[in-house]
ZAMARGU-4260 file (C-alpha; in steps of 0.2 Angstrom, whole numbers, plus 5000, padded with zeros to 4 digits):
<rodrens>
0) 5171/5251/5160 | 5158/5247/5147 | 5162/5240/5130 | 5152/5251/5117 | 5143/5243/5104
5) 5152/5246/5087 | 5156/5241/5071 | 5166/5243/5056 | 5167/5248/5036 | 5180/5255/5026
10) 5181/5260/5006 | 5198/5262/4998 | 5204/5278/5007 | 5195/5277/5025 | 5193/5266/5039
15) 5175/5270/5044 | 5171/5265/5065 | 5153/5267/5072 | 5152/5268/5090 | 5136/5268/5103
20) 5141/5278/5118 | 5123/5285/5122 | 5121/5296/5138 | 5138/5303/5136 | 5145/5320/5135
25) 5153/5327/5119 | 5166/5335/5127 | 5175/5318/5136 | 5179/5309/5120 | 5197/5304/5118
30) 5205/5294/5104 | 5220/5285/5101 | 5228/5281/5084 | 5243/5272/5081 | 5245/5259/5068
35) 5235/5245/5070 | 5233/5250/5088 | 5216/5260/5090 | 5209/5266/5108 | 5193/5275/5112
40) 5187/5283/5128 | 5171/5291/5132 | 5166/5288/5151 | 5160/5276/5155 | 5165/5268/5137
45) 5180/5261/5135 | 5187/5252/5116 | 5202/5246/5111 | 5203/5238/5094 | 5218/5228/5087
50) 5217/5233/5067 | 5221/5220/5052 | 5227/5235/5045 | 5237/5251/5048 | 5229/5266/5049
55) 5235/5286/5052 | 5233/5301/5060 | 5237/5317/5046 | 5223/5328/5049 | 5211/5321/5037
60) 5203/5312/5051 | 5184/5316/5053 | 5172/5313/5068 | 5154/5315/5071 | 5142/5313/5083
65) 5124/5312/5084 | 5116/5316/5101 | 5100/5309/5101 | 5106/5293/5091 | 5120/5294/5104
70) 5131/5286/5087 | 5148/5292/5086 | 5155/5292/5067 | 5172/5292/5064 | 5182/5292/5047
75) 5201/5286/5049 | 5213/5287/5034 | 5223/5270/5029 | 5241/5272/5027 | 5241/5265/5012
80) 5228/5269/5000 | 5217/5255/4992 | 5223/5243/5005 | 5209/5230/5009 | 5207/5227/5028
85) 5202/5208/5030 | 5191/5201/5043 | 5182/5218/5050 | 5166/5209/5053 | 5175/5196/5067
90) 5172/5210/5082 | 5178/5197/5094 | 5194/5196/5086 | 5197/5214/5085 | 5194/5215/5104
95) 5211/5207/5105 | 5224/5215/5115 | 5241/5218/5105 | 5253/5204/5110 | 5240/5191/5118
100) 5245/5177/5112 | 5253/5164/5126 | 5255/5147/5127 | 5247/5148/5146 | 5234/5135/5149
105) 5216/5139/5145 | 5211/5142/5164 | 5202/5159/5170 | 5195/5164/5185 | 5178/5171/5178
110) 5177/5179/5196 | 5187/5192/5193 | 5181/5197/5177 | 5174/5214/5173 | 5160/5212/5187
115) 5151/5228/5192 | 5152/5233/5211 | 5134/5232/5214 | 5135/5212/5211 | 5151/5210/5224
120) 5139/5219/5235 | 5126/5206/5233 | 5137/5192/5238 | 5144/5201/5253 | 5125/5203/5259
125) 5123/5184/5257 | 5123/5174/5272 | 5138/5162/5272 | 5134/5144/5277 | 5148/5142/5289
130) 5144/5122/5291 | 5148/5118/5274 | 5154/5101/5274 | 5174/5101/5268 | 5185/5087/5262
135) 5204/5088/5261 | 5211/5089/5245 | 5220/5076/5237 | 5231/5077/5221 | 5227/5066/5208
140) 5240/5055/5203 | 5248/5054/5185 | 5239/5039/5181 | 5221/5045/5185 | 5225/5061/5177
145) 5228/5051/5159 | 5214/5042/5162 | 5202/5055/5161 | 5194/5056/5143 | 5195/5071/5134
150) 5181/5081/5122 | 5175/5097/5118 | 5184/5109/5107 | 5200/5102/5102 | 5197/5089/5114
155) 5203/5102/5128 | 5187/5098/5141 | 5188/5084/5153 | 5180/5082/5170 | 5164/5092/5164
160) 5150/5079/5165 | 5157/5073/5182 | 5147/5088/5189 | 5131/5088/5177 | 5126/5068/5180
165) 5106/5075/5182 | 5107/5084/5165 | 5118/5072/5155 | 5104/5061/5148 | 5097/5077/5141
170) 5112/5083/5132 | 5122/5069/5125 | 5119/5048/5121 | 5135/5043/5132 | 5133/5036/5147
175) 5148/5039/5154 | 5159/5053/5145 | 5172/5054/5158 | 5176/5036/5158 | 5172/5030/5139
180) 5188/5032/5126 | 5183/5037/5110 | 5185/5021/5102 | 5171/5015/5116 | 5159/5030/5112
185) 5161/5028/5093 | 5157/5008/5094 | 5143/5012/5105 | 5136/5025/5092 | 5135/5012/5078
190) 5126/5001/5090 | 5113/5012/5094 | 5110/5018/5076 | 5108/4999/5071 | 5095/4998/5082
195) 5086/5013/5079 | 5085/5012/5062 | 5067/5008/5056 | 5065/4999/5038 | 5046/5003/5038
200) 5051/5023/5042 | 5063/5022/5029 | 5053/5015/5015 | 5037/5026/5019 | 5048/5042/5015
205) 5056/5034/5002 | 5041/5028/4991 | 5028/5042/4998 | 5041/5058/4997 | 5030/5071/4990
210) 5034/5081/5006 | 5052/5078/5005 | 5053/5083/4987 | 5046/5101/4993 | 5059/5102/5007
215) 5071/5098/4994 | 5065/5113/4983 | 5070/5126/4997 | 5082/5140/4995 | 5088/5143/5013
220) 5098/5160/5017 | 5114/5157/5011 | 5109/5153/4994 | 5104/5168/4992 | 5119/5176/4996
225) 5128/5189/4982 | 5146/5189/4981 | 5155/5201/4991 | 5163/5218/4983 | 5176/5219/4996
230) 5182/5202/4998 | 5184/5191/4982 | 5178/5172/4984 | 5169/5177/4999 | 5149/5182/5002
235) 5142/5198/5008 | 5135/5191/5024 | 5129/5206/5036 | 5125/5202/5055 | 5110/5207/5066
240) 5111/5219/5081 | 5110/5203/5092 | 5122/5195/5083 | 5134/5211/5085 | 5131/5211/5102
245) 5134/5193/5105 | 5150/5193/5096 | 5155/5208/5109 | 5152/5197/5124 | 5162/5183/5120
250) 5179/5183/5128 | 5192/5184/5115 | 5206/5169/5119 | 5219/5161/5107 | 5218/5142/5104
255) 5236/5133/5104 | 5231/5115/5094 | 5243/5102/5087 | 5241/5096/5070 | 5228/5081/5076
260) 5217/5093/5086 | 5217/5105/5073 | 5211/5092/5059 | 5200/5085/5072 | 5191/5104/5076
265) 5189/5105/5056 | 5180/5089/5053 | 5169/5093/5069 | 5164/5109/5061 | 5159/5100/5045
270) 5149/5089/5056 | 5139/5103/5065 | 5137/5113/5051 | 5129/5096/5044 | 5116/5097/5056
275) 5112/5115/5054 | 5110/5112/5035 | 5097/5098/5038 | 5088/5106/5052 | 5087/5124/5043
280) 5079/5115/5027 | 5067/5103/5037 | 5059/5118/5046 | 5062/5129/5029 | 5072/5141/5039
285) 5060/5142/5055 | 5066/5136/5070 | 5055/5128/5081 | 5056/5119/5099 | 5061/5103/5091
290) 5077/5112/5083 | 5088/5110/5097 | 5086/5090/5097 | 5087/5089/5078 | 5104/5099/5078
295) 5111/5089/5094 | 5103/5072/5089 | 5109/5075/5070 | 5127/5077/5074 | 5138/5064/5082
300) 5151/5078/5089 | 5136/5084/5099 | 5128/5069/5103 | 5143/5058/5107 | 5157/5068/5108
305) 5163/5059/5092 | 5180/5063/5086 | 5184/5058/5066 | 5197/5055/5057 | 5193/5058/5039
310) 5179/5070/5030 | 5170/5053/5025 | 5167/5047/5041 | 5159/5061/5046 | 5148/5060/5030
315) 5144/5042/5034 | 5139/5046/5053 | 5129/5060/5046 | 5120/5049/5034 | 5116/5035/5046
320) 5109/5046/5058 | 5098/5056/5046 | 5090/5038/5042 | 5089/5034/5060 | 5081/5048/5071
325) 5074/5064/5062 | 5056/5065/5054 | 5062/5064/5037 | 5072/5051/5035 | 5076/5052/5014
330) 5092/5050/5009 | 5091/5064/4997 | 5091/5076/5011 | 5109/5069/5016 | 5114/5075/4998
335) 5105/5092/5001 | 5114/5095/5018 | 5130/5092/5011 | 5127/5104/4996 | 5121/5117/5008
340) 5138/5115/5020 | 5148/5116/5004 | 5140/5134/5000 | 5141/5139/5017 | 5161/5135/5018
345) 5162/5145/5000 | 5154/5158/5005 | 5168/5163/5019 | 5171/5164/5037 | 5159/5178/5039
350) 5144/5166/5033 | 5151/5151/5044 | 5152/5163/5059 | 5133/5167/5055 | 5128/5150/5057
355) 5137/5146/5072 | 5129/5163/5081 | 5112/5153/5075 | 5116/5138/5083 | 5123/5146/5100
360) 5105/5156/5100 | 5096/5139/5097 | 5107/5132/5111 | 5106/5146/5123 | 5087/5146/5124
365) 5086/5128/5127 | 5087/5123/5145 | 5100/5109/5144 | 5107/5112/5127 | 5117/5127/5135
370) 5130/5115/5140 | 5136/5111/5121 | 5139/5130/5118 | 5151/5128/5134 | 5159/5113/5126
375) 5158/5118/5108 | 5150/5131/5099 | 5157/5146/5108 | 5174/5141/5104 | 5171/5138/5087
380) 5162/5157/5087 | 5180/5164/5093 | 5190/5151/5083 | 5184/5154/5065 | 5186/5172/5065
385) 5206/5170/5066 | 5207/5154/5053 | 5214/5158/5037 | 5202/5160/5023 | 5212/5148/5010
390) 5209/5133/5025 | 5192/5136/5021 | 5190/5135/5004 | 5202/5120/5002 | 5190/5110/5015
395) 5173/5116/5004 | 5184/5108/4990 | 5185/5092/4995 | 5167/5092/5002 | 5162/5094/4986
400) 5174/5082/4978 | 5166/5068/4992 | 5153/5055/4988 | 5143/5044/4997 | 5133/5031/4992
405) 5119/5021/5001 | 5131/5006/5004 | 5141/5016/5014 | 5130/5020/5028 | 5131/4999/5030
410) 5111/4998/5032 | 5108/4988/5020 | 5098/5000/5011 | 5099/4994/4993 | 5094/4975/4998
415) 5077/4982/5007 | 5073/4994/4992 | 5075/4978/4980 | 5064/4968/4991 | 5053/4982/4993
420) 5051/4985/4975 | 5047/4967/4971 | 5034/4966/4983 | 5026/4981/4974 | 5028/4974/4959
425) 5019/4957/4964 | 5005/4968/4972 | 5002/4977/4956 | 5001/4961/4946 | 4989/4954/4958
430) 4979/4969/4955 | 4979/4966/4938 | 4974/4951/4937 | 4960/4955/4949 | 4955/4968/4936
435) 4957/4956/4921 | 4945/4943/4930 | 4932/4954/4935 | 4933/4961/4917 | 4931/4944/4911
440) 4918/4940/4920 | 4907/4956/4916 | 4910/4952/4898 | 4904/4934/4901 | 4890/4939/4910
445) 4885/4950/4896 | 4889/4937/4884 | 4876/4925/4892 | 4864/4940/4892 | 4864/4943/4875
450) 4864/4924/4871 | 4849/4925/4882 | 4841/4940/4870 | 4847/4931/4856 | 4836/4914/4860
455) 4822/4923/4865 | 4822/4932/4847 | 4826/4916/4839 | 4810/4909/4849 | 4800/4922/4843
460) 4804/4922/4825 | 4800/4901/4828 | 4783/4906/4833 | 4781/4919/4821 | 4787/4905/4807
465) 4777/4890/4815 | 4761/4902/4813 | 4766/4907/4796 | 4767/4889/4790 | 4750/4884/4798
470) 4758/4869/4806 | 4750/4859/4820 | 4757/4866/4837 | 4754/4883/4843 | 4763/4892/4857
475) 4755/4895/4873 | 4758/4912/4884 | 4762/4903/4900 | 4773/4890/4891 | 4781/4894/4874
480) 4788/4878/4871 | 4771/4868/4873 | 4763/4864/4857 | 4745/4870/4853 | 4733/4853/4854
485) 4722/4848/4839 | 4705/4856/4838 | 4691/4842/4849 | 4677/4852/4839 | 4680/4847/4821
490) 4680/4828/4818 | 4689/4829/4802 | 4708/4827/4801 | 4719/4841/4797 | 4724/4839/4780
495) 4732/4853/4766 | 4719/4862/4761 | 4725/4862/4743 | 4721/4844/4743 | 4702/4845/4747
500) 4700/4860/4737 | 4706/4851/4721 | 4696/4834/4726 | 4681/4846/4727 | 4685/4852/4710
505) 4688/4836/4703 | 4673/4827/4708 | 4665/4827/4693 | 4678/4818/4685 | 4675/4802/4697
510) 4668/4789/4682 | 4659/4778/4696 | 4650/4792/4705 | 4631/4792/4703 | 4622/4807/4702
515) 4616/4806/4722 | 4635/4802/4727 | 4640/4818/4714 | 4630/4828/4725 | 4633/4822/4744
520) 4652/4822/4742 | 4650/4841/4732 | 4640/4845/4749 | 4653/4836/4760 | 4667/4847/4751
525) 4658/4864/4753 | 4657/4858/4772 | 4676/4854/4773 | 4681/4870/4765 | 4670/4880/4776
530) 4677/4871/4793 | 4695/4874/4785 | 4691/4892/4784 | 4688/4894/4801 | 4701/4886/4807
535) 4714/4896/4795 | 4706/4910/4803 | 4709/4905/4820 | 4728/4902/4815 | 4729/4919/4810
540) 4723/4926/4825 | 4735/4915/4836 | 4750/4921/4825 | 4743/4941/4827 | 4742/4937/4847
545) 4760/4931/4846 | 4767/4944/4834 | 4758/4961/4843 | 4749/4954/4859 | 4746/4972/4862
550) 4736/4976/4847 | 4718/4976/4852 | 4711/4980/4833 | 4720/4964/4827 | 4711/4954/4841
555) 4694/4963/4838 | 4697/4960/4818 | 4701/4943/4822 | 4684/4939/4833 | 4675/4947/4821
560) 4680/4936/4807 | 4679/4921/4818 | 4659/4925/4822 | 4655/4931/4804 | 4661/4913/4799
565) 4654/4903/4812 | 4662/4891/4826 | 4670/4875/4825 | 4660/4870/4841 | 4642/4874/4831
570) 4632/4857/4826 | 4626/4855/4808 | 4607/4854/4809 | 4609/4841/4794 | 4613/4824/4795
575) 4632/4819/4793 | 4635/4812/4777 | 4651/4803/4781 | 4642/4790/4791 | 4634/4785/4777
580) 4648/4785/4765 | 4658/4776/4777 | 4646/4760/4779 | 4640/4758/4761 | 4647/4760/4745
585) 4635/4765/4730 | 4617/4767/4737 | 4602/4776/4728 | 4599/4793/4730 | 4583/4789/4740
590) 4593/4781/4757 | 4599/4799/4757 | 4583/4808/4758 | 4577/4810/4776
</rodrens>
């Protein structure tokens, strides 16, 4: 028989069943309704459900069949109108036959299940190896059985990895799971995390966290869920057709867990959901080829077969692994994953089941990770459908109140950040000092240039002042500091013109001078005045060339003025009277006539 695809919904009066039975006859439908037991048969399909509430067959039931779609729709009235049936989305738990709970060991012979005849015929046609090597069965002693270490969901598995040595390194980090105790696995995990922690990677993500801040703003799909109208306190979660198909494929079973195993199962569930939440946020909801590795590596349960004793141990383990292994090693990602897990638990069993189905699909598509489905995820998908909602709400409240600090991770994060901050401050101070020194050097160079310009202006002003004062020095073009040489053409010493002119005007006042001497002295005064005029014109020309070297008109005017007055190198055609004056004091006028 084939179990058909189906889903259930409800309203206050009816339970609504949609059963997909393509390629069947409408005349071959058989229904059986008795309280919580519902049976449906349409060759070759058979469906038996154990409902969470009672239904009745009183003539109000309605059935409709869509031949094109192969969809059978059935509305069955509830025995108590207005009653809410809880867990209608937990399809695997609904498939359980009534009274299936038992204390028998969870040992199944999968070869005797619902296999088709064609598969059996294929097995019969295969050639049997008659030369297969045989071993005599040896019963294990009680000490050997006790020596085997347990792991998996509820610590109910052992000896699994003895047959999987080739794939062991790709699944878990435990070298010998079957021969390593839980305490030894925990110690090995802590040592591996301490050696894997990279301070450089952590500080790089801490100080350059632009990409991490973008991931923290991402809203995963569970953050967008709206409250369910049917169940108070839970979110409205819908399953895809693939997810429903996977739920129907699960073999329903009962789990008899003691108090310790049940407590560890809840804590391991939180650990797995934390790793899943981080992976969804780090990829922004788009799984990639690294997703199986990330979820497996961040979960101590999946990677080290760890069993936890408290919720704080779960958070510390997850926080350490986030800062040691994935791409984004930021402490804020730990807090975001914890908040996401709280939201998932608060949304109810359906939301948790949807997350587990997503993990199951990711591991199912990865070659070595499928073993983790057999050890943990499949059992969690079946077990979570039967737990009570108040247990999950209580766990969510505890997780929401839990706090995790950096010092709890024992990776010396605070000391590392303080040292890095100090180094960064010192580098900033050095950069500031270098900037200040460069500014001061540039300002000093600008002040030096301004001083040089001031000195040049002062020198130019001094040149102008010296020329205006008629001093005995003239600035040379090639060497501004070289004094101007005295004129060698004039035998007369340079004296103030006012003194000479006054002497010429007062010549008549000399009482002892004769008439001829008076004329000689007067002629000498005129000669001296003429030479002084030429010298003054030359000084004006030099002054104009110093203040306005580009003025050609001024140079031309100075030249014309000099030519009209004569030159200093021109010899007088007359006899120099000073020779006579210097040798004789009072001579007759006839001695001066040539």
